[in-house]
C-alpha positions in Angstrom: 0.0 0.0 0.0 1.4 3.4 -1.1 1.8 6.4 1.2 -1.1 8.2 -0.4 -3.4 5.2 0.2 -2.3 5.0 3.8 -2.9 8.7 4.3 -6.2 8.5 2.5 -7.4 5.9 5.0 -6.2 7.9 8.0 -7.6 11.3 6.8 -10.8 10.3 5.0 -11.7 7.0 6.5 -13.0 7.8 10.0 -13.9 4.2 10.8 -10.3 3.0 11.3 -8.4 3.3 14.5 -5.8 5.6 13.0 -8.6 7.7 11.4 -10.4 8.1 14.7 -7.1 9.2 16.4 -6.5 11.7 13.6 -10.1 13.0 14.0 -9.7 13.4 17.8 -6.4 15.3 17.3 -8.0 17.6 14.8 -11.1 18.1 16.9 -9.0 19.3 19.8 -7.0 21.6 17.5 -10.2 23.1 16.1 -11.7 23.6 19.6 -8.5 25.2 20.9 -8.5 27.5 17.8 -12.1 28.5 18.3 -11.4 29.3 22.0 -8.4 31.4 21.0 -10.6 33.4 18.6 -13.1 34.1 21.4 -10.4 35.1 23.9 -8.7 37.3 21.4 -11.9 39.3 21.0 -11.7 40.3 24.6 -9.6 43.5 24.7 -7.9 42.9 28.0 -6.9 39.4 27.1 -5.8 40.4 23.6 -3.3 43.0 25.1 -2.1 40.8 28.0 -1.6 37.6 26.0 -0.9 39.0 22.6 2.3 37.0 21.9 0.9 33.8 23.3 -2.2 34.1 21.1 -0.2 34.9 18.1 2.2 31.9 18.5 -0.6 29.5 19.1 -2.6 30.8 16.2 0.4 30.2 13.9 1.0 26.7 15.2 -2.7 25.8 14.6 -2.7 27.5 11.2 0.3 25.5 10.1 -1.4 22.3 11.3 -4.6 23.1 9.4 -2.5 24.1 6.3 -0.7 20.7 6.4 -4.1 19.0 6.7 -5.6 21.0 3.8 -2.6 20.4 1.5 -2.6 16.7 2.4 -6.3 16.4 1.5 -5.6 17.9 -1.9 -2.6 15.6 -2.5 -4.4 12.3 -1.5 -7.8 13.2 -3.0 -8.7 11.2 -6.1 -10.2 14.4 -7.6 -8.3 17.4 -6.1 -10.1 20.1 -8.0 -13.5 18.7 -6.9 -12.3 18.8 -3.2 -10.9 22.3 -3.5 -14.2 23.7 -4.7 -16.4 21.5 -2.5 -18.1 22.9 0.6 -15.6 21.3 3.0 -12.7 22.3 0.8 -13.8 25.9 1.0 -14.3 25.7 4.7 -10.8 24.3 5.1 -9.4 27.1 3.0 -11.3 29.9 4.8 -10.1 28.6 8.1 -6.4 29.2 7.3 -6.6 32.2 4.9 -7.0 35.0 7.6 -3.7 34.3 9.3 -1.8 34.5 6.0 -3.6 37.6 5.0 -2.4 39.3 8.2 1.1 39.1 6.7 0.1 40.7 3.5 -2.0 43.5 4.9 -0.3 45.8 7.3 -0.5 49.4 8.5 -2.9 51.4 10.8 -5.4 52.1 8.0 -5.9 48.4 7.3 -6.3 47.2 10.9 -10.1 47.1 10.6 -9.8 45.0 7.4 -7.5 42.5 9.1 -10.0 42.2 12.0 -12.8 41.4 9.5 -10.6 38.8 7.8 -9.8 37.3 11.2 -13.5 36.7 11.8 -13.3 34.1 9.0 -11.5 31.8 11.5 -14.9 31.0 12.9 -15.3 28.7 9.9 -13.3 26.3 11.8 -16.4 25.6 13.8 -18.0 24.2 10.7 -15.1 21.7 10.4 -16.4 20.1 13.6 -19.4 18.8 11.7 -17.2 16.6 9.5 -16.2 14.4 12.4 -19.7 13.4 13.8 -21.7 10.6 12.2 -24.8 12.3 13.5 -24.2 15.1 11.1 -24.8 12.9 8.1 -28.1 11.7 9.7 -29.2 15.3 10.3 -28.2 16.4 6.8 -30.0 13.4 5.2 -33.1 14.1 7.3 -33.1 17.8 6.3 -32.8 16.9 2.6 -35.6 14.3 2.9 -37.9 16.8 4.6 -37.0 19.8 2.4 -40.0 19.5 0.1 -42.4 19.3 3.1 -40.7 22.2 4.8 -40.9 24.3 1.6 -44.6 23.7 1.3 -45.0 24.6 5.0 -43.0 27.8 4.6 -45.1 28.7 1.6 -48.2 28.3 3.8 -46.6 30.5 6.5 -45.8 33.2 4.0 -49.3 33.2 2.8 -50.6 33.5 6.4 -48.3 36.4 7.3 -49.1 38.2 4.0 -52.8 37.9 4.8 -52.4 39.1 8.4 -50.1 41.9 7.4 -52.5 43.2 4.7 -55.4 42.9 7.1 -53.6 44.9 9.8 -52.6 47.6 7.2 -56.2 48.1 6.4 -57.4 48.1 10.0 -54.7 50.1 11.7 -53.4 52.4 9.0 -50.2 54.5 9.2 -50.9 56.2 12.5 -49.8 53.3 14.6 -46.8 52.3 12.4 -48.5 50.2 9.8 -47.4 52.5 7.0 -47.3 50.0 4.2 -48.1 46.4 3.5 -44.5 45.2 3.6 -44.1 47.0 7.0 -47.2 45.2 8.2 -46.0 41.9 6.9 -42.8 42.4 9.0 -45.0 43.0 12.0 -46.9 39.7 11.2 -43.7 37.7 11.0 -42.4 39.1 14.3 -45.7 38.4 16.0 -46.2 34.9 14.5 -42.7 33.8 15.4 -43.4 35.1 19.0 -40.3 37.4 18.9 -42.3 40.5 19.7 -40.0 43.5 19.3 -42.7 45.9 20.3 -41.8 48.5 17.7 -45.3 48.2 16.1 -48.3 47.8 18.3 -52.0 47.8 17.3 -54.3 50.1 19.1 -57.8 49.1 17.9 -59.8 46.3 19.5 -60.0 44.4 16.2 -56.2 44.8 15.7 -55.5 43.4 19.1 -57.8 40.5 18.5 -55.9 39.7 15.3 -52.6 40.0 17.1 -53.8 37.5 19.8 -54.9 35.1 17.0 -51.4 35.5 15.3 -49.6 34.8 18.6 -51.7 31.6 19.2 -51.1 30.1 15.8 -47.5 31.1 16.1 -46.9 28.3 18.7 -48.5 25.7 16.4 -46.4 27.0 13.4 -43.1 26.7 15.3 -43.8 23.0 16.2 -44.5 21.8 12.6 -40.9 21.9 11.2 -39.6 20.2 14.3 -42.0 17.4 13.9 -41.2 17.0 10.2 -37.4 16.8 10.7 -37.8 14.5 13.8 -39.9 12.1 11.7 -37.3 12.0 8.9 -34.4 11.6 11.4 -36.1 8.6 13.0 -36.4 7.0 9.5 -32.7 7.7 8.7 -31.5 6.5 12.1 -33.3 3.2 11.6 -31.1 2.4 8.6 -28.1 0.4 9.8 -26.0 -2.5 8.7 -24.8 -5.3 10.9 -21.2 -6.5 11.1 -20.8 -10.2 10.3 -17.9 -10.5 12.7 -19.2 -9.0 15.9 -22.9 -8.6 15.0 -22.9 -4.9 16.1 -25.0 -2.3 14.3 -23.3 0.5 12.4 -24.2 3.5 10.3 -25.4 2.7 6.8 -22.6 4.8 5.3 -19.8 3.2 7.4 -17.0 1.5 5.6 -15.5 -0.1 8.8 -17.1 -1.5 11.9 -17.1 0.9 14.8 -16.5 -1.9 17.3 -14.1 -4.4 15.8 -12.7 -2.4 12.8 -13.6 -5.0 10.2 -14.1 -3.7 6.7 -17.6 -3.9 5.2 -17.9 -5.5 1.8 -18.4 -2.9 -1.0 -21.9 -2.7 -2.3 
């Protein structure tokens, strides 16, 4: 087995022992990096531990750079990986540190700070290392059609409520236009309630009460749809012939004994 094949199994195959160890190491590196970003945003800490934060940031950036370049080298289709979602996340997680070398000077400090915010993309890298993420993504994709129909119905309701309130209340109480009234309907139905627009008439208050009540029912529907799809996806497993343990349907190796599953 060549070096590229060994590295591919370690980096991309999360079901092997070496792959799990690699993922654990990378997880800790990402978590430490995210904590550093948070601490660096606190002015007192940023001044007191400036050198420490800078050194740790460069160490972590070098680690993530080696990981990114390794994924490109061992990937069967490097271009596809580079422009994939995870490839762009990996790139965005290391770019800010290198940009800080190219952009200097007092007038550019604000730009550098904006670029440094891109480091929060390392949080997204965490999703790659959890098998539950694939279950959630698959459930969201499966329920996307039902949710889109539901959202269309919600938009119809808030449009109707907003138009009705515009006719009833008028511009004196803040309902100056139909879009403005629809904004009020969305805020009310979602139970956010900013309070910047409040109906004064009795009929307007009655409609507001109705919108608040249906808002609770509306918020529960997407949860039920996604939960139902997740239960369907979670039920799909395959059994290892060596230890009889159940594994994810997408697993290439058994999580318990490490045996390789036959290719479909």
